[in-house]
Structures are given as C-alpha cells and as structure tokens.
C-alpha positions in Angstrom: -4.2 -3.9 -7.8 -5.1 -2.2 -11.1 -7.4 -3.7 -13.6 -5.4 -6.4 -15.5 -6.8 -5.3 -18.9 -5.6 -1.8 -18.2 -2.3 -3.3 -17.3 -2.0 -5.0 -20.6 -3.0 -1.9 -22.6 -0.5 0.3 -20.7 2.4 -2.1 -21.0 1.8 -2.4 -24.7 2.0 1.4 -25.0 5.6 2.4 -23.9 4.9 5.9 -24.9 3.3 6.5 -21.5 6.5 5.9 -19.6 8.5 7.8 -22.2 6.2 10.8 -22.0 6.6 10.9 -18.2 10.4 10.5 -18.4 10.6 13.4 -20.8 9.5 15.5 -17.8 12.4 14.5 -15.5 16.1 14.8 -16.2 17.6 11.4 -16.4 20.6 9.5 -17.9 19.9 8.4 -21.4 19.3 4.6 -21.6 18.9 4.2 -17.9 15.1 3.8 -17.7 14.0 0.2 -17.0 10.6 -1.3 -16.3 10.4 -2.4 -12.6 7.0 -3.8 -11.9 3.2 -3.4 -12.3 0.7 -4.1 -9.6 -1.3 -1.2 -8.1 0.9 1.1 -10.1 3.4 1.0 -13.0 6.9 1.5 -11.7 10.1 2.3 -13.7 13.6 2.7 -12.3 16.1 5.1 -13.7 19.4 6.9 -12.9 20.7 10.5 -12.9 24.4 10.4 -12.2 25.0 8.3 -9.2 21.5 8.6 -7.9 18.6 6.1 -8.5 15.0 7.1 -8.8 11.6 5.4 -9.3 8.8 6.7 -11.5 5.4 5.6 -10.3 2.3 6.2 -12.4 -1.3 5.0 -12.6 -4.5 5.6 -14.4 -6.3 8.6 -13.1 -9.4 6.5 -12.7 -7.6 4.4 -10.1 -5.7 7.1 -8.2 -7.1 10.6 -7.9 -4.9 13.7 -7.9 -6.3 14.7 -4.5 -5.3 11.4 -2.9 -1.8 11.5 -4.3 -1.4 15.1 -3.1 -2.5 14.0 0.4 -0.1 11.1 0.3 2.9 13.4 -0.6 1.8 15.9 2.0 2.0 13.2 4.8 5.3 12.0 3.5 6.8 15.5 3.5 5.4 16.0 7.1 7.2 12.8 8.2 10.4 13.9 6.6 10.3 17.3 8.2 9.9 15.5 11.6 13.1 13.6 10.9 11.4 10.3 10.0 13.4 8.4 7.4 11.1 8.4 4.4 11.8 8.7 0.7 11.4 12.1 -1.0 9.4 13.1 -4.1 11.5 14.7 -6.9 10.1 17.7 -8.7 9.9 17.5 -12.5 11.5 20.0 -14.9 8.3 22.0 -14.5 8.7 22.1 -10.7 5.7 19.8 -10.2 5.7 16.8 -7.8 2.8 15.2 -9.8 2.6 15.2 -13.6 -0.2 14.2 -15.9 0.2 12.3 -19.2 -2.5 11.7 -21.7 -2.5 8.5 -23.8 -5.4 8.3 -26.2 -8.5 8.7 -24.1 -6.8 7.8 -20.8 -5.1 10.1 -18.3 -2.2 9.0 -16.1 -0.7 10.6 -13.0 3.0 10.2 -12.2 5.3 10.8 -9.3 9.1 10.2 -8.9 10.6 9.2 -5.6 14.2 8.9 -4.5 15.7 5.5 -3.7 15.4 4.4 -0.1 18.7 4.0 1.8 19.5 0.6 3.1 18.8 -3.1 2.2 15.8 -5.4 2.1 15.5 -7.9 4.9 13.8 -11.3 5.2 11.8 -11.9 8.4 13.2 -15.5 8.6 16.8 -14.3 8.9 16.3 -11.0 10.8 18.2 -10.4 14.1 16.4 -9.6 17.4 17.6 -6.0 17.1 16.1 -5.7 13.6 12.7 -7.1 14.8 12.6 -4.6 17.6 13.7 -1.7 15.4 11.1 -2.7 12.7 8.4 -2.4 15.4 9.9 0.8 16.7 9.9 2.3 13.2 6.2 1.6 12.9 5.6 3.0 16.4 7.4 6.2 15.6 5.3 6.6 12.4 2.1 6.3 14.5 3.4 8.6 17.1 4.0 11.3 14.5 0.6 10.5 12.9 -1.1 11.6 16.1 0.4 15.1 15.6 -0.3 15.2 11.9 -2.2 18.4 11.1 -5.3 18.5 8.8 -4.3 19.4 5.3 -6.1 20.8 2.3 -6.2 17.3 0.8 -7.2 14.4 3.1 -6.5 10.7 2.7 -9.4 8.3 2.6 -10.5 6.6 5.8 -11.7 3.0 6.3 -15.2 4.5 5.7 -14.4 5.6 2.1 -12.7 2.2 1.6 -15.9 0.5 2.9 -17.8 2.5 0.3 -15.4 1.3 -2.4 -15.9 -2.3 -1.3 -19.7 -1.9 -1.4 -19.6 -0.5 -4.9 -17.5 -3.3 -6.2 -19.7 -6.0 -4.6 -22.8 -4.4 -6.1 -21.4 -5.4 -9.5 -20.9 -9.0 -8.3 -24.3 -10.0 -6.9 -23.2 -13.7 -6.6 -20.6 -12.8 -4.0 -23.2 -13.2 -1.2 -20.7 -14.2 1.5 -18.5 -11.3 0.8 -21.5 -8.9 1.2 -22.3 -10.5 4.5 -18.7 -10.1 5.6 -18.7 -6.4 4.6 -21.9 -5.8 6.7 -20.3 -7.5 9.7 -17.0 -5.6 9.3 -18.7 -2.2 8.9 -21.0 -2.8 11.9 -18.0 -3.7 14.0 -15.8 -0.8 13.0 -18.6 1.7 13.5 -18.9 0.4 17.0 -15.2 1.2 17.7 -13.9 4.3 19.3 -11.7 6.4 17.0 -9.8 8.1 19.8 -6.6 9.9 18.7 -4.5 7.6 20.9 -5.4 4.5 18.8 -6.5 5.9 15.5 -4.9 8.0 12.8 -3.3 7.9 9.4 -1.6 4.5 8.9 0.8 3.3 6.3 -1.3 0.2 5.7 1.5 -1.8 3.9 4.4 -1.7 6.4 5.8 -5.1 5.3 9.5 -5.7 4.7 9.4 -5.0 1.0 8.5 -1.4 1.9 11.1 -0.8 4.6 14.9 -0.9 4.1 17.5 -1.5 6.9 20.3 1.0 7.3 23.0 -0.8 9.2 25.0 2.4 9.9 22.4 4.0 12.2 20.2 0.9 12.8 17.1 2.4 11.3 14.5 1.6 8.6 13.8 3.9 5.6 10.2 3.7 4.5 8.6 3.8 1.0 5.2 3.3 -0.6 2.5 5.2 1.2 0.2 4.6 -1.7 -2.4 2.7 0.4 -2.2 4.9 3.5 -5.6 5.6 5.1 -7.2 6.7 8.4 -7.6 3.6 10.4 -6.9 2.1 13.8 -3.1 1.7 14.3 -3.6 -2.0 15.0 -4.4 -2.4 11.3 -0.8 -1.6 10.5 0.5 -4.2 12.9 -1.8 -6.8 11.3 -0.5 -6.0 7.8 3.1 -5.7 8.8 3.1 -9.1 10.4 0.8 -10.8 7.9 3.5 -13.1 6.5 4.5 -14.2 10.0 0.9 -14.7 11.1 -0.2 -16.5 8.0 2.8 -18.8 7.9 4.0 -21.0 10.7 4.4 -17.9 12.9 6.9 -17.1 15.5 5.5 -15.8 18.8 9.0 -14.8 20.0 9.7 -12.6 17.0 6.3 -11.0 17.1 6.8 -10.2 20.8 10.1 -8.5 19.8 8.2 -6.4 17.2 5.6 -5.4 19.8 8.3 -4.6 22.3 10.0 -2.2 19.8 6.6 -0.7 18.9 5.7 -0.1 22.5 9.0 1.5 23.3 7.9 4.6 21.3 4.1 4.3 21.1 1.3 3.0 23.3 -1.2 0.5 22.1 -4.0 -1.1 24.2 -3.9 -4.8 24.8 -7.5 -4.8 23.6 -6.3 -3.6 20.2 -3.8 -6.5 20.0 -6.6 -9.0 20.9 -8.7 -7.5 18.0 -6.0 -8.1 15.4 -7.8 -11.2 13.9 -10.8 -8.9 13.2 -8.7 -6.2 11.7 -7.2 -8.9 9.5 -10.7 -9.7 8.2 -11.0 -6.1 7.0 -7.7 -6.4 5.2 -8.7 -9.7 3.6 -12.0 -8.3 2.4 -10.4 -5.2 1.0 -7.9 -7.4 -0.9 -10.8 -9.5 -2.2 -12.7 -6.6 -3.6 -9.6 -5.1 -5.2 -9.0 -8.4 -6.9 -12.5 -8.5 -8.2 -12.0 -5.0 -9.6 -8.7 -6.0 -11.1 -10.1 -9.1 -12.9 -13.0 -7.3 -14.6 -14.4 -9.5 -17.3 -12.8 -11.7 -19.9 -14.7 -10.0 -22.7 -12.7 -6.8 -22.1 -9.7 -8.1 -24.1 -9.5 -10.2 -27.2 -5.8 -11.0 -27.6 -3.5 -11.0 -24.6 0.0 -12.2 -23.7 0.5 -15.5 -21.9 1.3 -13.8 -18.6 -2.1 -12.2 -18.6 -3.8 -15.6 -18.5 -1.4 -16.9 -15.8 -2.1 -13.8 -13.7 -5.9 -14.2 -14.0 -5.6 -17.8 -12.8 -3.4 -16.8 -9.9 -5.9 -14.0 -8.8 -8.8 -16.4 -9.1 -7.1 -18.9 -6.8 -6.6 -16.1 -4.2 -10.3 -15.2 -4.5 -11.2 -18.8 -3.8 -9.1 -18.9 -0.7 -10.7 -15.7 0.5 -14.2 -17.0 -0.1 -13.5 -19.9 2.1 -12.3 -17.5 4.8 -15.6 -15.6 4.7 -17.3 -18.7 6.0 -15.5 -18.5 9.4 -17.7 -17.5 12.3 -17.6 -13.8 13.1 -16.7 -13.7 16.8 
C-alpha cells in the first residue's frame, strides 16, 4: 500500500490523472476515479471498450519493475493464457511519466478483463477446480519464462525492503525477530525450477474473472509479482478461506484443479503456514511504510483518519501473530 500522506496529496491534485489521460485517446467525460491502494486507478471508456489507468509515485514503483511486469504479462498472453493487455499511449509507449511539482508518476493502461467477479462462498465445484487450474497453468508457464532485460524482484529483494522499513521502527522488536526467522528458513529452502519461479502473488478472486462461455478465468494485476516458491501463490489465493471458517472440501477442489496442470510437492503444501508468515510480515512492513508519521500532514480529510485507524488495527493483529511459536 502507498504512503497515506502521498495518497491524500495525489487525490487532491486531479491534474495528475488528467495529465495521464491526455496521453490516451478516450471518450470525453468518461474518466472516473476507481480506487487507491497500492496504486491510483481510474476507469474510462473509448467507444464500447473499457480501460483502466493505473499510476503510482515513481518512488514506490520503479520503471524497471513495471517494464518487467508487462514483459511477463505479454509472455503469458503470447502463450494463450487469458491475461489483460497493456494499451499503448498516443506516443506508442506502454509506460508514461507525468511530473507534478517535485514528484514523478508512472502510468500504465490495461484493457478490461473479460468475465465476472465471483465470491468463494457461492462458487460451484467446477469454478473452484478451474480457479486452481488457472493458477497451475500460470505456474507451468512461469517455469518456461525466459530471462528478460528487466527482472522482477525476488523474495530476497522483498526481504531487503522489509529490513529497511523495520530499521526505521526500532520498537518493532518482534517483527525484526520474525524477519530473521523467515529469512533463515527461506534461505534453507531449495529453489528448484519445479517448485520456484515468478508468481502472481495476489491470485485472489478480486483479480480473476470468470468467463462462463469457455469456463476460464481472465487474470489482472501482476503488480506484486515476484520470484518465490509457487506455494506462496496458493497461500495468498486461499487466504480468505484459510483465515475465515475455512472449507477443506473447497480447498481440496482448488488443489485438484491446480495439480491437473502443474505438480506441487506435498511438502510444499504442508509448509503453507510458514509461507503465510512471510506474507503477513510483508503486509505488516508495507503498512508501516504506508502510515509514515502523523507530522507529515497538517490538514486531512476525514477518510484519512479512518484509514489510519483501520491500518493501525491491522498492525495490532499482526503483532499478536508474531508471538506464535516458529515451528
């Protein structure tokens, strides 16, 4: 998640989105704010087609990482995998830069995914299996993904990011201990090509869309993709199920679909709780970065204070989780 102060400042400056939209052909009056979390997202139309502008501060997302993200998505599309496509600007660029005062922003436009959103509580058995199969197919293609001129970060770079954030928060002793344990464990793991590769990292249902006509899922949002063990994707995809009441039968259907196209060792499945701890720690450090300090902003809208309180509550829950024994 982006720094909440940066979020306030950018949302108070509509010229950023307007400057980006001047670079893509669009229907007049069709541009609407969609959401702000890790990025700012605006939706717009051109004729009968719908598109999404995504931009972020260049301090939060480097040009090289966005280039690598798009390279992987284009590779998947060329292999016939149902993934959204980036749309070139009027200048023929897939990534554009806009300057606002002293800040630089990087923007990309993606087509709308085909299909509809699903809720895991109402999904059919077929949809559960196909969801797993869709992730398995992505991982199978990831194994054959060639090295590119721009490489996505791995869990090691993410570990460096987490360490840098925690150094600014010396009172987060339990989080620092957790990071040391997570790093030691991951360094002891074998990164064989059969179990390790470029993962989506956020393969939850809000990033996949069900196409009834051909019973497939279209996939969006590779913004968090990184090199990791494939089991990490399973953990994040099933997070809502695992953290709620859970449904062993549905999870078994997901794994059945996954294994129909890609192998995964049973040992990796058993290690899912440990992979979950990496994800929880990563979320924790990103929230620390997002909160920054209260002194960074003098006057803020009401939603800013509500958001800060919500994020602080999540941090409290995560701190409690760090006290669990490391097994």
